[in-house]
Gaussian input, Z-matrix of N, CA and C with variables (Angstrom, degrees):
# hf/3-21g

backbone

0 1
 N
 C     1     B1
 C     2     B2     1     A1
 N     3     B3     2     A2     1     D1
 C     4     B4     3     A3     2     D2
 C     5     B5     4     A4     3     D3
 N     6     B6     5     A5     4     D4
 C     7     B7     6     A6     5     D5
 C     8     B8     7     A7     6     D6
 N     9     B9     8     A8     7     D7
 C    10    B10     9     A9     8     D8
 C    11    B11    10    A10     9     D9
 N    12    B12    11    A11    10    D10
 C    13    B13    12    A12    11    D11
 C    14    B14    13    A13    12    D12
 N    15    B15    14    A14    13    D13
 C    16    B16    15    A15    14    D14
 C    17    B17    16    A16    15    D15
 N    18    B18    17    A17    16    D16
 C    19    B19    18    A18    17    D17
 C    20    B20    19    A19    18    D18
 N    21    B21    20    A20    19    D19
 C    22    B22    21    A21    20    D20
 C    23    B23    22    A22    21    D21
 N    24    B24    23    A23    22    D22
 C    25    B25    24    A24    23    D23
 C    26    B26    25    A25    24    D24
 N    27    B27    26    A26    25    D25
 C    28    B28    27    A27    26    D26
 C    29    B29    28    A28    27    D27
 N    30    B30    29    A29    28    D28
 C    31    B31    30    A30    29    D29
 C    32    B32    31    A31    30    D30
 N    33    B33    32    A32    31    D31
 C    34    B34    33    A33    32    D32
 C    35    B35    34    A34    33    D33
 N    36    B36    35    A35    34    D34
 C    37    B37    36    A36    35    D35
 C    38    B38    37    A37    36    D36
 N    39    B39    38    A38    37    D37
 C    40    B40    39    A39    38    D38
 C    41    B41    40    A40    39    D39
 N    42    B42    41    A41    40    D40
 C    43    B43    42    A42    41    D41
 C    44    B44    43    A43    42    D42
 N    45    B45    44    A44    43    D43
 C    46    B46    45    A45    44    D44
 C    47    B47    46    A46    45    D45
 N    48    B48    47    A47    46    D46
 C    49    B49    48    A48    47    D47
 C    50    B50    49    A49    48    D48
 N    51    B51    50    A50    49    D49
 C    52    B52    51    A51    50    D50
 C    53    B53    52    A52    51    D51
 N    54    B54    53    A53    52    D52
 C    55    B55    54    A54    53    D53
 C    56    B56    55    A55    54    D54
 N    57    B57    56    A56    55    D55
 C    58    B58    57    A57    56    D56
 C    59    B59    58    A58    57    D57
 N    60    B60    59    A59    58    D58
 C    61    B61    60    A60    59    D59
 C    62    B62    61    A61    60    D60
 N    63    B63    62    A62    61    D61
 C    64    B64    63    A63    62    D62
 C    65    B65    64    A64    63    D63
 N    66    B66    65    A65    64    D64
 C    67    B67    66    A66    65    D65
 C    68    B68    67    A67    66    D66
 N    69    B69    68    A68    67    D67
 C    70    B70    69    A69    68    D68
 C    71    B71    70    A70    69    D69
 N    72    B72    71    A71    70    D70
 C    73    B73    72    A72    71    D71
 C    74    B74    73    A73    72    D72
 N    75    B75    74    A74    73    D73
 C    76    B76    75    A75    74    D74
 C    77    B77    76    A76    75    D75
 N    78    B78    77    A77    76    D76
 C    79    B79    78    A78    77    D77
 C    80    B80    79    A79    78    D78
 N    81    B81    80    A80    79    D79
 C    82    B82    81    A81    80    D80
 C    83    B83    82    A82    81    D81
 N    84    B84    83    A83    82    D82
 C    85    B85    84    A84    83    D83
 C    86    B86    85    A85    84    D84
 N    87    B87    86    A86    85    D85
 C    88    B88    87    A87    86    D86
 C    89    B89    88    A88    87    D87
 N    90    B90    89    A89    88    D88
 C    91    B91    90    A90    89    D89
 C    92    B92    91    A91    90    D90
 N    93    B93    92    A92    91    D91
 C    94    B94    93    A93    92    D92
 C    95    B95    94    A94    93    D93
 N    96    B96    95    A95    94    D94
 C    97    B97    96    A96    95    D95
 C    98    B98    97    A97    96    D96
 N    99    B99    98    A98    97    D97
 C   100   B100    99    A99    98    D98
 C   101   B101   100   A100    99    D99
 N   102   B102   101   A101   100   D100
 C   103   B103   102   A102   101   D101
 C   104   B104   103   A103   102   D102
 N   105   B105   104   A104   103   D103
 C   106   B106   105   A105   104   D104
 C   107   B107   106   A106   105   D105
 N   108   B108   107   A107   106   D106
 C   109   B109   108   A108   107   D107
 C   110   B110   109   A109   108   D108
 N   111   B111   110   A110   109   D109
 C   112   B112   111   A111   110   D110
 C   113   B113   112   A112   111   D111
 N   114   B114   113   A113   112   D112
 C   115   B115   114   A114   113   D113
 C   116   B116   115   A115   114   D114
 N   117   B117   116   A116   115   D115
 C   118   B118   117   A117   116   D116
 C   119   B119   118   A118   117   D117
 N   120   B120   119   A119   118   D118
 C   121   B121   120   A120   119   D119
 C   122   B122   121   A121   120   D120
 N   123   B123   122   A122   121   D121
 C   124   B124   123   A123   122   D122
 C   125   B125   124   A124   123   D123
 N   126   B126   125   A125   124   D124
 C   127   B127   126   A126   125   D125
 C   128   B128   127   A127   126   D126
 N   129   B129   128   A128   127   D127
 C   130   B130   129   A129   128   D128
 C   131   B131   130   A130   129   D129
 N   132   B132   131   A131   130   D130
 C   133   B133   132   A132   131   D131
 C   134   B134   133   A133   132   D132
 N   135   B135   134   A134   133   D133
 C   136   B136   135   A135   134   D134
 C   137   B137   136   A136   135   D135
 N   138   B138   137   A137   136   D136
 C   139   B139   138   A138   137   D137
 C   140   B140   139   A139   138   D138
 N   141   B141   140   A140   139   D139
 C   142   B142   141   A141   140   D140
 C   143   B143   142   A142   141   D141
 N   144   B144   143   A143   142   D142
 C   145   B145   144   A144   143   D143
 C   146   B146   145   A145   144   D144
 N   147   B147   146   A146   145   D145
 C   148   B148   147   A147   146   D146
 C   149   B149   148   A148   147   D147
 N   150   B150   149   A149   148   D148
 C   151   B151   150   A150   149   D149
 C   152   B152   151   A151   150   D150
 N   153   B153   152   A152   151   D151
 C   154   B154   153   A153   152   D152
 C   155   B155   154   A154   153   D153
 N   156   B156   155   A155   154   D154
 C   157   B157   156   A156   155   D155
 C   158   B158   157   A157   156   D156
 N   159   B159   158   A158   157   D157
 C   160   B160   159   A159   158   D158
 C   161   B161   160   A160   159   D159
 N   162   B162   161   A161   160   D160
 C   163   B163   162   A162   161   D161
 C   164   B164   163   A163   162   D162
 N   165   B165   164   A164   163   D163
 C   166   B166   165   A165   164   D164
 C   167   B167   166   A166   165   D165
 N   168   B168   167   A167   166   D166
 C   169   B169   168   A168   167   D167
 C   170   B170   169   A169   168   D168
 N   171   B171   170   A170   169   D169
 C   172   B172   171   A171   170   D170
 C   173   B173   172   A172   171   D171
 N   174   B174   173   A173   172   D172
 C   175   B175   174   A174   173   D173
 C   176   B176   175   A175   174   D174
 N   177   B177   176   A176   175   D175
 C   178   B178   177   A177   176   D176
 C   179   B179   178   A178   177   D177
 N   180   B180   179   A179   178   D178
 C   181   B181   180   A180   179   D179
 C   182   B182   181   A181   180   D180
 N   183   B183   182   A182   181   D181
 C   184   B184   183   A183   182   D182
 C   185   B185   184   A184   183   D183
 N   186   B186   185   A185   184   D184
 C   187   B187   186   A186   185   D185
 C   188   B188   187   A187   186   D186
 N   189   B189   188   A188   187   D187
 C   190   B190   189   A189   188   D188
 C   191   B191   190   A190   189   D189
 N   192   B192   191   A191   190   D190
 C   193   B193   192   A192   191   D191
 C   194   B194   193   A193   192   D192
 N   195   B195   194   A194   193   D193
 C   196   B196   195   A195   194   D194
 C   197   B197   196   A196   195   D195
 N   198   B198   197   A197   196   D196
 C   199   B199   198   A198   197   D197
 C   200   B200   199   A199   198   D198
 N   201   B201   200   A200   199   D199
 C   202   B202   201   A201   200   D200
 C   203   B203   202   A202   201   D201
 N   204   B204   203   A203   202   D202
 C   205   B205   204   A204   203   D203
 C   206   B206   205   A205   204   D204
 N   207   B207   206   A206   205   D205
 C   208   B208   207   A207   206   D206
 C   209   B209   208   A208   207   D207
 N   210   B210   209   A209   208   D208
 C   211   B211   210   A210   209   D209
 C   212   B212   211   A211   210   D210
 N   213   B213   212   A212   211   D211
 C   214   B214   213   A213   212   D212
 C   215   B215   214   A214   213   D213
 N   216   B216   215   A215   214   D214
 C   217   B217   216   A216   215   D215
 C   218   B218   217   A217   216   D216
 N   219   B219   218   A218   217   D217
 C   220   B220   219   A219   218   D218
 C   221   B221   220   A220   219   D219
 N   222   B222   221   A221   220   D220
 C   223   B223   222   A222   221   D221
 C   224   B224   223   A223   222   D222
 N   225   B225   224   A224   223   D223
 C   226   B226   225   A225   224   D224
 C   227   B227   226   A226   225   D225
 N   228   B228   227   A227   226   D226
 C   229   B229   228   A228   227   D227
 C   230   B230   229   A229   228   D228
 N   231   B231   230   A230   229   D229
 C   232   B232   231   A231   230   D230
 C   233   B233   232   A232   231   D231
 N   234   B234   233   A233   232   D232
 C   235   B235   234   A234   233   D233
 C   236   B236   235   A235   234   D234
 N   237   B237   236   A236   235   D235
 C   238   B238   237   A237   236   D236
 C   239   B239   238   A238   237   D237
 N   240   B240   239   A239   238   D238
 C   241   B241   240   A240   239   D239
 C   242   B242   241   A241   240   D240
 N   243   B243   242   A242   241   D241
 C   244   B244   243   A243   242   D242
 C   245   B245   244   A244   243   D243
 N   246   B246   245   A245   244   D244
 C   247   B247   246   A246   245   D245
 C   248   B248   247   A247   246   D246
 N   249   B249   248   A248   247   D247
 C   250   B250   249   A249   248   D248
 C   251   B251   250   A250   249   D249
 N   252   B252   251   A251   250   D250
 C   253   B253   252   A252   251   D251
 C   254   B254   253   A253   252   D252
 N   255   B255   254   A254   253   D253
 C   256   B256   255   A255   254   D254
 C   257   B257   256   A256   255   D255
 N   258   B258   257   A257   256   D256
 C   259   B259   258   A258   257   D257
 C   260   B260   259   A259   258   D258
 N   261   B261   260   A260   259   D259
 C   262   B262   261   A261   260   D260
 C   263   B263   262   A262   261   D261
 N   264   B264   263   A263   262   D262
 C   265   B265   264   A264   263   D263
 C   266   B266   265   A265   264   D264
 N   267   B267   266   A266   265   D265
 C   268   B268   267   A267   266   D266
 C   269   B269   268   A268   267   D267
 N   270   B270   269   A269   268   D268
 C   271   B271   270   A270   269   D269
 C   272   B272   271   A271   270   D270
 N   273   B273   272   A272   271   D271
 C   274   B274   273   A273   272   D272
 C   275   B275   274   A274   273   D273
 N   276   B276   275   A275   274   D274
 C   277   B277   276   A276   275   D275
 C   278   B278   277   A277   276   D276
 N   279   B279   278   A278   277   D277
 C   280   B280   279   A279   278   D278
 C   281   B281   280   A280   279   D279
 N   282   B282   281   A281   280   D280
 C   283   B283   282   A282   281   D281
 C   284   B284   283   A283   282   D282
 N   285   B285   284   A284   283   D283
 C   286   B286   285   A285   284   D284
 C   287   B287   286   A286   285   D285
 N   288   B288   287   A287   286   D286
 C   289   B289   288   A288   287   D287
 C   290   B290   289   A289   288   D288
 N   291   B291   290   A290   289   D289
 C   292   B292   291   A291   290   D290
 C   293   B293   292   A292   291   D291
 N   294   B294   293   A293   292   D292
 C   295   B295   294   A294   293   D293
 C   296   B296   295   A295   294   D294
 N   297   B297   296   A296   295   D295
 C   298   B298   297   A297   296   D296
 C   299   B299   298   A298   297   D297
 N   300   B300   299   A299   298   D298
 C   301   B301   300   A300   299   D299
 C   302   B302   301   A301   300   D300
 N   303   B303   302   A302   301   D301
 C   304   B304   303   A303   302   D302
 C   305   B305   304   A304   303   D303
 N   306   B306   305   A305   304   D304
 C   307   B307   306   A306   305   D305
 C   308   B308   307   A307   306   D306
 N   309   B309   308   A308   307   D307
 C   310   B310   309   A309   308   D308
 C   311   B311   310   A310   309   D309
 N   312   B312   311   A311   310   D310
 C   313   B313   312   A312   311   D311
 C   314   B314   313   A313   312   D312
 N   315   B315   314   A314   313   D313
 C   316   B316   315   A315   314   D314
 C   317   B317   316   A316   315   D315
 N   318   B318   317   A317   316   D316
 C   319   B319   318   A318   317   D317
 C   320   B320   319   A319   318   D318
 N   321   B321   320   A320   319   D319
 C   322   B322   321   A321   320   D320
 C   323   B323   322   A322   321   D321
 N   324   B324   323   A323   322   D322
 C   325   B325   324   A324   323   D323
 C   326   B326   325   A325   324   D324
 N   327   B327   326   A326   325   D325
 C   328   B328   327   A327   326   D326
 C   329   B329   328   A328   327   D327
 N   330   B330   329   A329   328   D328
 C   331   B331   330   A330   329   D329
 C   332   B332   331   A331   330   D330

   B1=1.4281
   B2=1.5214
   B3=1.3504
   B4=1.5179
   B5=1.4594
   B6=1.4167
   B7=1.4668
   B8=1.5601
   B9=1.3180
   B10=1.4363
   B11=1.5053
   B12=1.3070
   B13=1.4764
   B14=1.5752
   B15=1.2687
   B16=1.5246
   B17=1.4145
   B18=1.3868
   B19=1.4647
   B20=1.5027
   B21=1.2657
   B22=1.4649
   B23=1.4933
   B24=1.4119
   B25=1.4847
   B26=1.5296
   B27=1.3609
   B28=1.3742
   B29=1.5828
   B30=1.3723
   B31=1.4370
   B32=1.5277
   B33=1.3112
   B34=1.5229
   B35=1.4532
   B36=1.3619
   B37=1.4379
   B38=1.6071
   B39=1.2771
   B40=1.5505
   B41=1.5129
   B42=1.3171
   B43=1.4664
   B44=1.5489
   B45=1.2346
   B46=1.3987
   B47=1.5204
   B48=1.2555
   B49=1.4548
   B50=1.6467
   B51=1.3306
   B52=1.4184
   B53=1.5371
   B54=1.2318
   B55=1.5017
   B56=1.5859
   B57=1.3421
   B58=1.4577
   B59=1.5115
   B60=1.2767
   B61=1.4562
   B62=1.5110
   B63=1.2320
   B64=1.4724
   B65=1.5054
   B66=1.3514
   B67=1.4845
   B68=1.4669
   B69=1.2714
   B70=1.4287
   B71=1.4449
   B72=1.3665
   B73=1.3451
   B74=1.5143
   B75=1.4064
   B76=1.4366
   B77=1.5275
   B78=1.2573
   B79=1.4165
   B80=1.5627
   B81=1.2211
   B82=1.4752
   B83=1.5757
   B84=1.2744
   B85=1.4322
   B86=1.6275
   B87=1.3127
   B88=1.4597
   B89=1.5321
   B90=1.3337
   B91=1.5747
   B92=1.5437
   B93=1.3302
   B94=1.4780
   B95=1.4366
   B96=1.3273
   B97=1.4910
   B98=1.4885
   B99=1.3797
   B100=1.4512
   B101=1.4963
   B102=1.3783
   B103=1.4067
   B104=1.5758
   B105=1.3980
   B106=1.4848
   B107=1.5370
   B108=1.3039
   B109=1.4594
   B110=1.4889
   B111=1.2995
   B112=1.5383
   B113=1.5127
   B114=1.3037
   B115=1.5738
   B116=1.5533
   B117=1.2707
   B118=1.4772
   B119=1.4623
   B120=1.3327
   B121=1.5359
   B122=1.4748
   B123=1.3972
   B124=1.5122
   B125=1.5044
   B126=1.4556
   B127=1.3611
   B128=1.4816
   B129=1.3344
   B130=1.4861
   B131=1.4892
   B132=1.3321
   B133=1.5705
   B134=1.5326
   B135=1.2952
   B136=1.5514
   B137=1.6023
   B138=1.2474
   B139=1.5273
   B140=1.5446
   B141=1.2989
   B142=1.5156
   B143=1.5733
   B144=1.3253
   B145=1.4247
   B146=1.5091
   B147=1.3111
   B148=1.4727
   B149=1.5191
   B150=1.2810
   B151=1.4696
   B152=1.4682
   B153=1.3244
   B154=1.4488
   B155=1.4642
   B156=1.3748
   B157=1.4659
   B158=1.4478
   B159=1.3481
   B160=1.4826
   B161=1.5559
   B162=1.3834
   B163=1.4024
   B164=1.5512
   B165=1.2727
   B166=1.4412
   B167=1.5104
   B168=1.3005
   B169=1.4778
   B170=1.5697
   B171=1.2597
   B172=1.4064
   B173=1.4871
   B174=1.2940
   B175=1.5395
   B176=1.5218
   B177=1.2781
   B178=1.4861
   B179=1.4898
   B180=1.3154
   B181=1.4438
   B182=1.5619
   B183=1.3078
   B184=1.4685
   B185=1.6137
   B186=1.4279
   B187=1.4433
   B188=1.5960
   B189=1.3527
   B190=1.4531
   B191=1.5410
   B192=1.2833
   B193=1.4363
   B194=1.4752
   B195=1.4098
   B196=1.4171
   B197=1.6021
   B198=1.2499
   B199=1.3693
   B200=1.4573
   B201=1.3955
   B202=1.4831
   B203=1.5490
   B204=1.3913
   B205=1.4449
   B206=1.5450
   B207=1.3879
   B208=1.5090
   B209=1.5647
   B210=1.2654
   B211=1.4785
   B212=1.4473
   B213=1.2746
   B214=1.4649
   B215=1.5292
   B216=1.2902
   B217=1.4443
   B218=1.5186
   B219=1.3312
   B220=1.5207
   B221=1.5509
   B222=1.3119
   B223=1.4375
   B224=1.5664
   B225=1.3454
   B226=1.4096
   B227=1.5525
   B228=1.3481
   B229=1.5407
   B230=1.5588
   B231=1.2796
   B232=1.4813
   B233=1.5453
   B234=1.2520
   B235=1.4217
   B236=1.5703
   B237=1.3676
   B238=1.3935
   B239=1.6063
   B240=1.3428
   B241=1.4337
   B242=1.5109
   B243=1.4017
   B244=1.4486
   B245=1.5617
   B246=1.3408
   B247=1.5478
   B248=1.4707
   B249=1.3290
   B250=1.4880
   B251=1.5538
   B252=1.3243
   B253=1.4970
   B254=1.5533
   B255=1.3336
   B256=1.4143
   B257=1.5626
   B258=1.2867
   B259=1.4786
   B260=1.4850
   B261=1.3399
   B262=1.4423
   B263=1.5514
   B264=1.3617
   B265=1.5067
   B266=1.4880
   B267=1.4583
   B268=1.4283
   B269=1.5142
   B270=1.3516
   B271=1.4626
   B272=1.4426
   B273=1.2637
   B274=1.4705
   B275=1.4787
   B276=1.3299
   B277=1.5082
   B278=1.4611
   B279=1.2526
   B280=1.4662
   B281=1.4668
   B282=1.4092
   B283=1.4416
   B284=1.5278
   B285=1.3899
   B286=1.4418
   B287=1.5338
   B288=1.3781
   B289=1.4292
   B290=1.5116
   B291=1.3400
   B292=1.4158
   B293=1.4721
   B294=1.3438
   B295=1.5147
   B296=1.5173
   B297=1.2766
   B298=1.4288
   B299=1.5628
   B300=1.3760
   B301=1.4110
   B302=1.4907
   B303=1.2834
   B304=1.4439
   B305=1.5125
   B306=1.2851
   B307=1.4982
   B308=1.5624
   B309=1.3830
   B310=1.4576
   B311=1.5167
   B312=1.3972
   B313=1.5175
   B314=1.5396
   B315=1.3942
   B316=1.5585
   B317=1.5656
   B318=1.2824
   B319=1.4200
   B320=1.5393
   B321=1.4378
   B322=1.5035
   B323=1.4442
   B324=1.3545
   B325=1.5289
   B326=1.5184
   B327=1.3211
   B328=1.5358
   B329=1.4732
   B330=1.2842
   B331=1.4459
   B332=1.4982
   A1=114.47
   A2=112.51
   A3=115.41
   A4=115.69
   A5=111.23
   A6=118.89
   A7=107.98
   A8=113.99
   A9=117.48
   A10=111.51
   A11=114.20
   A12=118.63
   A13=109.95
   A14=114.26
   A15=119.22
   A16=111.47
   A17=121.93
   A18=124.72
   A19=107.87
   A20=117.01
   A21=120.71
   A22=108.29
   A23=116.84
   A24=116.49
   A25=112.17
   A26=115.83
   A27=118.74
   A28=116.38
   A29=114.34
   A30=120.41
   A31=110.09
   A32=117.68
   A33=115.41
   A34=110.19
   A35=117.84
   A36=125.96
   A37=104.38
   A38=109.41
   A39=117.30
   A40=110.13
   A41=120.42
   A42=117.88
   A43=115.20
   A44=122.70
   A45=121.78
   A46=107.45
   A47=119.40
   A48=123.36
   A49=107.43
   A50=109.98
   A51=116.74
   A52=108.70
   A53=123.61
   A54=122.90
   A55=104.27
   A56=112.90
   A57=115.36
   A58=111.93
   A59=116.62
   A60=118.53
   A61=109.79
   A62=120.18
   A63=124.42
   A64=103.06
   A65=112.74
   A66=116.69
   A67=116.24
   A68=120.61
   A69=121.21
   A70=112.24
   A71=117.23
   A72=124.07
   A73=115.88
   A74=109.57
   A75=119.14
   A76=112.57
   A77=126.70
   A78=124.21
   A79=108.41
   A80=120.91
   A81=123.39
   A82=111.86
   A83=118.91
   A84=121.62
   A85=107.47
   A86=112.24
   A87=119.01
   A88=106.83
   A89=112.43
   A90=117.76
   A91=100.39
   A92=111.39
   A93=120.79
   A94=112.01
   A95=118.16
   A96=128.03
   A97=109.99
   A98=112.23
   A99=118.83
   A100=110.30
   A101=113.42
   A102=119.79
   A103=109.98
   A104=113.30
   A105=115.20
   A106=109.77
   A107=117.57
   A108=121.85
   A109=115.09
   A110=116.54
   A111=118.41
   A112=107.06
   A113=116.33
   A114=124.49
   A115=107.15
   A116=113.19
   A117=120.00
   A118=113.64
   A119=116.12
   A120=119.44
   A121=107.46
   A122=116.74
   A123=115.59
   A124=116.15
   A125=115.00
   A126=119.50
   A127=121.97
   A128=109.11
   A129=118.81
   A130=109.79
   A131=114.70
   A132=120.44
   A133=106.03
   A134=117.73
   A135=125.08
   A136=104.18
   A137=117.63
   A138=120.59
   A139=110.70
   A140=116.91
   A141=118.12
   A142=108.23
   A143=118.86
   A144=119.92
   A145=112.02
   A146=119.18
   A147=124.84
   A148=107.00
   A149=119.55
   A150=121.59
   A151=109.51
   A152=118.14
   A153=123.98
   A154=113.29
   A155=120.29
   A156=123.40
   A157=109.45
   A158=118.11
   A159=125.24
   A160=110.95
   A161=114.29
   A162=118.91
   A163=109.49
   A164=116.90
   A165=121.97
   A166=111.43
   A167=117.58
   A168=122.09
   A169=108.51
   A170=122.94
   A171=124.32
   A172=108.98
   A173=119.70
   A174=121.58
   A175=107.34
   A176=118.30
   A177=121.33
   A178=115.25
   A179=120.48
   A180=122.81
   A181=104.96
   A182=116.83
   A183=122.55
   A184=108.26
   A185=112.33
   A186=115.33
   A187=108.48
   A188=118.92
   A189=119.60
   A190=112.48
   A191=117.71
   A192=121.78
   A193=116.82
   A194=119.27
   A195=120.61
   A196=112.28
   A197=119.42
   A198=124.02
   A199=112.37
   A200=116.19
   A201=116.27
   A202=114.91
   A203=113.46
   A204=114.49
   A205=114.01
   A206=111.60
   A207=113.30
   A208=107.26
   A209=114.25
   A210=122.54
   A211=114.25
   A212=114.11
   A213=122.14
   A214=111.40
   A215=114.83
   A216=120.93
   A217=108.23
   A218=116.92
   A219=121.82
   A220=103.94
   A221=113.76
   A222=117.86
   A223=108.44
   A224=117.84
   A225=124.18
   A226=107.80
   A227=115.99
   A228=117.13
   A229=110.55
   A230=113.82
   A231=122.57
   A232=108.28
   A233=118.26
   A234=122.21
   A235=114.49
   A236=115.41
   A237=121.30
   A238=110.78
   A239=112.71
   A240=117.80
   A241=107.94
   A242=120.55
   A243=116.29
   A244=115.30
   A245=112.36
   A246=117.99
   A247=109.83
   A248=117.08
   A249=124.41
   A250=109.87
   A251=114.45
   A252=112.23
   A253=105.80
   A254=121.45
   A255=120.71
   A256=113.63
   A257=113.97
   A258=120.00
   A259=115.04
   A260=117.62
   A261=117.65
   A262=118.10
   A263=113.38
   A264=115.70
   A265=105.70
   A266=113.36
   A267=118.87
   A268=111.59
   A269=120.41
   A270=124.15
   A271=109.30
   A272=119.69
   A273=118.21
   A274=109.02
   A275=113.02
   A276=121.00
   A277=111.45
   A278=119.24
   A279=125.22
   A280=113.43
   A281=117.76
   A282=121.67
   A283=116.81
   A284=118.35
   A285=117.90
   A286=107.30
   A287=117.04
   A288=119.93
   A289=110.52
   A290=116.69
   A291=122.54
   A292=112.61
   A293=114.84
   A294=121.35
   A295=102.11
   A296=117.30
   A297=126.13
   A298=107.96
   A299=116.82
   A300=119.70
   A301=109.91
   A302=121.26
   A303=126.34
   A304=109.57
   A305=119.67
   A306=122.30
   A307=108.14
   A308=112.83
   A309=114.03
   A310=106.94
   A311=108.84
   A312=115.87
   A313=107.21
   A314=112.02
   A315=115.87
   A316=115.74
   A317=114.70
   A318=114.55
   A319=115.44
   A320=112.14
   A321=118.47
   A322=112.49
   A323=120.54
   A324=123.06
   A325=105.89
   A326=112.76
   A327=120.61
   A328=112.77
   A329=118.52
   A330=121.65
   A331=113.31
   D1=-34.15
   D2=177.32
   D3=-60.43
   D4=-37.35
   D5=-175.11
   D6=-67.28
   D7=-35.77
   D8=177.88
   D9=-63.03
   D10=-45.89
   D11=179.89
   D12=-59.94
   D13=-46.04
   D14=-179.22
   D15=-62.98
   D16=-37.89
   D17=174.97
   D18=-61.15
   D19=-45.36
   D20=-174.38
   D21=-63.33
   D22=-42.49
   D23=-178.74
   D24=-63.27
   D25=-32.28
   D26=179.51
   D27=-73.74
   D28=-24.14
   D29=177.87
   D30=-67.07
   D31=125.63
   D32=175.65
   D33=-67.92
   D34=154.17
   D35=179.64
   D36=-61.19
   D37=135.23
   D38=-179.12
   D39=-72.48
   D40=127.05
   D41=176.02
   D42=-59.43
   D43=162.42
   D44=177.20
   D45=-59.30
   D46=131.80
   D47=-173.78
   D48=-81.20
   D49=121.26
   D50=177.80
   D51=-85.74
   D52=125.36
   D53=-179.41
   D54=-61.12
   D55=135.36
   D56=176.05
   D57=-70.16
   D58=144.27
   D59=174.52
   D60=-74.01
   D61=126.68
   D62=-177.22
   D63=-108.74
   D64=131.14
   D65=177.03
   D66=-60.96
   D67=142.83
   D68=-179.44
   D69=-85.72
   D70=108.59
   D71=-175.80
   D72=-120.46
   D73=-4.88
   D74=177.09
   D75=-143.15
   D76=171.82
   D77=-176.54
   D78=-75.71
   D79=-8.13
   D80=-176.37
   D81=-81.70
   D82=133.31
   D83=-171.21
   D84=-128.41
   D85=143.97
   D86=171.88
   D87=-98.57
   D88=136.65
   D89=179.81
   D90=-128.29
   D91=116.26
   D92=178.01
   D93=-114.92
   D94=173.73
   D95=-176.74
   D96=54.95
   D97=42.04
   D98=-178.61
   D99=-89.87
   D100=140.50
   D101=175.94
   D102=-58.38
   D103=140.54
   D104=-176.99
   D105=-72.50
   D106=-11.22
   D107=172.36
   D108=-83.45
   D109=-13.22
   D110=-174.88
   D111=-66.16
   D112=140.43
   D113=176.36
   D114=-111.10
   D115=162.74
   D116=174.37
   D117=-55.68
   D118=-34.58
   D119=179.22
   D120=-68.27
   D121=-42.55
   D122=176.59
   D123=-54.66
   D124=-43.33
   D125=171.32
   D126=-60.20
   D127=-39.51
   D128=176.08
   D129=-57.46
   D130=-46.23
   D131=-174.57
   D132=-67.51
   D133=-47.33
   D134=-174.95
   D135=-59.39
   D136=-57.02
   D137=-172.39
   D138=-71.62
   D139=-30.17
   D140=179.70
   D141=-65.19
   D142=-21.06
   D143=174.69
   D144=-64.22
   D145=-18.92
   D146=-171.81
   D147=-107.51
   D148=-36.56
   D149=-172.29
   D150=-169.16
   D151=-170.72
   D152=178.30
   D153=-86.76
   D154=117.18
   D155=-178.20
   D156=-89.14
   D157=128.61
   D158=175.78
   D159=-85.72
   D160=-40.69
   D161=-173.66
   D162=-159.93
   D163=143.18
   D164=169.69
   D165=-132.77
   D166=129.56
   D167=-172.83
   D168=-129.38
   D169=115.55
   D170=172.13
   D171=-85.06
   D172=123.15
   D173=-176.80
   D174=-76.53
   D175=129.56
   D176=179.31
   D177=-134.40
   D178=158.85
   D179=-178.78
   D180=-69.60
   D181=143.99
   D182=-176.70
   D183=-68.41
   D184=-39.70
   D185=-163.19
   D186=-75.69
   D187=-29.85
   D188=-176.04
   D189=-128.66
   D190=4.04
   D191=-177.47
   D192=54.72
   D193=18.66
   D194=176.19
   D195=-81.30
   D196=140.05
   D197=-178.95
   D198=-54.27
   D199=142.64
   D200=170.38
   D201=-90.93
   D202=2.09
   D203=174.15
   D204=95.28
   D205=7.51
   D206=177.98
   D207=-146.21
   D208=166.60
   D209=179.95
   D210=-148.42
   D211=173.73
   D212=167.86
   D213=-126.92
   D214=134.56
   D215=177.68
   D216=-120.10
   D217=132.92
   D218=178.23
   D219=-106.82
   D220=121.07
   D221=175.06
   D222=-96.08
   D223=173.16
   D224=-176.48
   D225=-71.70
   D226=-47.26
   D227=-177.59
   D228=-129.12
   D229=165.35
   D230=173.98
   D231=-61.51
   D232=-43.68
   D233=176.96
   D234=-55.88
   D235=-42.93
   D236=178.88
   D237=-66.95
   D238=-37.59
   D239=179.98
   D240=-69.46
   D241=-38.96
   D242=177.29
   D243=-67.21
   D244=-30.39
   D245=174.26
   D246=-66.92
   D247=-40.74
   D248=178.97
   D249=-58.63
   D250=-40.15
   D251=-176.90
   D252=-79.23
   D253=-35.34
   D254=177.62
   D255=-59.59
   D256=-38.11
   D257=-175.08
   D258=-91.71
   D259=-29.68
   D260=-173.74
   D261=-106.50
   D262=-18.02
   D263=179.35
   D264=-63.16
   D265=133.72
   D266=173.61
   D267=78.56
   D268=3.01
   D269=177.79
   D270=-81.89
   D271=146.10
   D272=178.30
   D273=-88.58
   D274=134.40
   D275=-179.72
   D276=-142.23
   D277=121.81
   D278=-173.28
   D279=53.26
   D280=41.71
   D281=177.61
   D282=81.94
   D283=5.91
   D284=179.93
   D285=-136.96
   D286=147.72
   D287=176.84
   D288=-83.69
   D289=122.22
   D290=-175.84
   D291=-73.97
   D292=147.27
   D293=169.44
   D294=-109.66
   D295=117.49
   D296=-178.03
   D297=-122.36
   D298=120.19
   D299=-178.91
   D300=-152.74
   D301=171.90
   D302=173.61
   D303=-56.28
   D304=140.68
   D305=173.72
   D306=-78.70
   D307=144.58
   D308=171.94
   D309=-69.92
   D310=156.48
   D311=-175.26
   D312=-57.80
   D313=156.23
   D314=-178.99
   D315=-55.71
   D316=-27.04
   D317=-176.98
   D318=-62.10
   D319=-27.53
   D320=176.04
   D321=-91.06
   D322=-4.60
   D323=-173.10
   D324=-69.40
   D325=138.02
   D326=172.13
   D327=-104.54
   D328=148.56
   D329=-178.72
   D330=-92.98

């Protein structure tokens, strides 16, 4: 047990993890650094300013329904999704700068 503690002490503190930018290859987008107060209808409104939104889903904890601080937005076309990234990435929304990028393919999605 002591060895583990010593190893941990030698490990430098991890820098804040920057979400990697994922290329937009489908209409599905990842929206990170989302305000915990943001609702699906807030996202619908925001992204509808850029293109047609098919679906907006704020990811939340099952046990208390509290937002995990990220969401997925499905646009009508890949072009609209690319435009949404160009216009909304790093934009302030409800007091936080959004991270908007392509969503990883569904096989990597976690529930």
